MIDOSE-1310 file (N, C-alpha, C; in nm, 2 decimals, decimal comma, always signed):
residues 49
mnls	+0,08/-0,12/+0,00/+0,00/+0,00/+0,00/+0,09/+0,12/+0,00; +0,06/+0,22/-0,09/+0,14/+0,34/-0,10/+0,06/+0,45/-0,03; +0,11/+0,49/+0,09/+0,04/+0,59/+0,17/+0,02/+0,72/+0,10; +0,11/+0,76/+0,01/+0,09/+0,88/-0,06/-0,03/+0,89/-0,15
elit	-0,09/+0,77/-0,18/-0,20/+0,77/-0,27/-0,33/+0,78/-0,19; -0,33/+0,77/-0,05/-0,45/+0,78/+0,03/-0,48/+0,93/+0,05; -0,61/+0,96/+0,03/-0,65/+1,10/+0,05/-0,64/+1,14/+0,20; -0,64/+1,04/+0,29/-0,63/+1,08/+0,43/-0,49/+1,12/+0,46
eern	-0,39/+1,10/+0,38/-0,25/+1,14/+0,40/-0,22/+1,27/+0,33; -0,32/+1,33/+0,26/-0,29/+1,46/+0,19/-0,29/+1,57/+0,29; -0,22/+1,68/+0,25/-0,23/+1,80/+0,33/-0,37/+1,86/+0,32; -0,41/+1,91/+0,43/-0,54/+1,98/+0,43/-0,52/+2,13/+0,40
ldtl	-0,56/+2,18/+0,29/-0,53/+2,31/+0,25/-0,60/+2,42/+0,35; -0,70/+2,38/+0,42/-0,76/+2,47/+0,51/-0,68/+2,48/+0,64; -0,59/+2,40/+0,66/-0,51/+2,41/+0,79/-0,36/+2,43/+0,77; -0,32/+2,47/+0,65/-0,18/+2,50/+0,62/-0,12/+2,60/+0,72
didt	-0,20/+2,69/+0,77/-0,16/+2,80/+0,85/-0,18/+2,77/+1,00; -0,22/+2,65/+1,03/-0,26/+2,62/+1,17/-0,16/+2,65/+1,28; -0,03/+2,64/+1,24/+0,08/+2,66/+1,34/+0,10/+2,81/+1,36; +0,03/+2,90/+1,29/+0,05/+3,04/+1,30/-0,07/+3,11/+1,37
ldtk	-0,18/+3,03/+1,40/-0,30/+3,08/+1,45/-0,30/+3,09/+1,60; -0,38/+3,18/+1,66/-0,40/+3,18/+1,80/-0,48/+3,06/+1,84; -0,48/+3,02/+1,97/-0,54/+2,90/+2,01/-0,69/+2,89/+1,98; -0,76/+3,00/+2,00/-0,91/+3,00/+1,98/-0,94/+2,98/+1,83
tmlk	-0,87/+3,04/+1,74/-0,89/+3,03/+1,60/-0,85/+2,89/+1,56; -0,74/+2,84/+1,61/-0,70/+2,70/+1,57/-0,80/+2,60/+1,62; -0,85/+2,61/+1,74/-0,95/+2,51/+1,79/-1,08/+2,52/+1,71; -1,12/+2,64/+1,67/-1,24/+2,66/+1,58/-1,22/+2,59/+1,45
kind	-1,10/+2,61/+1,39/-1,07/+2,55/+1,26/-1,08/+2,39/+1,27; -1,02/+2,34/+1,38/-1,02/+2,20/+1,40/-1,16/+2,15/+1,42; -1,24/+2,22/+1,50/-1,37/+2,18/+1,53/-1,46/+2,18/+1,41; -1,44/+2,28/+1,33/-1,52/+2,30/+1,20/-1,49/+2,18/+1,11
hdkt	-1,37/+2,14/+1,10/-1,33/+2,03/+1,02/-1,39/+1,90/+1,07; -1,38/+1,88/+1,20/-1,43/+1,76/+1,27/-1,58/+1,74/+1,24; -1,65/+1,85/+1,22/-1,80/+1,84/+1,19/-1,82/+1,77/+1,06; -1,73/+1,77/+0,97/-1,75/+1,71/+0,84/-1,73/+1,56/+0,84
vpfa	-1,68/+1,50/+0,94/-1,65/+1,36/+0,94/-1,77/+1,27/+0,93; -1,88/+1,29/+1,01/-1,99/+1,20/+0,99/-2,05/+1,20/+0,85; -2,05/+1,31/+0,78/-2,10/+1,32/+0,64/-2,01/+1,24/+0,55; -1,88/+1,24/+0,58/-1,78/+1,16/+0,49/-1,79/+1,01/+0,52
vepp	-1,82/+0,97/+0,64/-1,82/+0,83/+0,68/-1,95/+0,76/+0,65; -2,06/+0,84/+0,65/-2,19/+0,77/+0,63/-2,21/+0,70/+0,50; -2,18/+0,75/+0,38/-2,20/+0,68/+0,26/-2,12/+0,55/+0,25; -1,99/+0,54/+0,28/-1,92/+0,41/+0,26/-1,96/+0,32/+0,38
mfwv	-2,01/+0,37/+0,49/-2,05/+0,28/+0,60/-2,15/+0,17/+0,55; -2,23/+0,20/+0,46/-2,33/+0,10/+0,41/-2,27/+0,00/+0,32; -2,16/+0,03/+0,26/-2,09/-0,07/+0,18/-2,02/-0,18/+0,27; -1,98/-0,14/+0,39/-1,91/-0,22/+0,48/-2,00/-0,31/+0,56
l	-2,12/-0,26/+0,59/-2,21/-0,34/+0,68/-2,29/-0,44/+0,60
């Protein structure tokens, strides 16, 4: 398996600046991204079950 081919191993363009942000902005950015996970997981979940 080539990890560079996995989309989970790609850089997130929305967080390229995360190391320059203040804590509150950084946490909001992380939290906003975390909210997208259920929508990404739901469709393939039915292929697995």
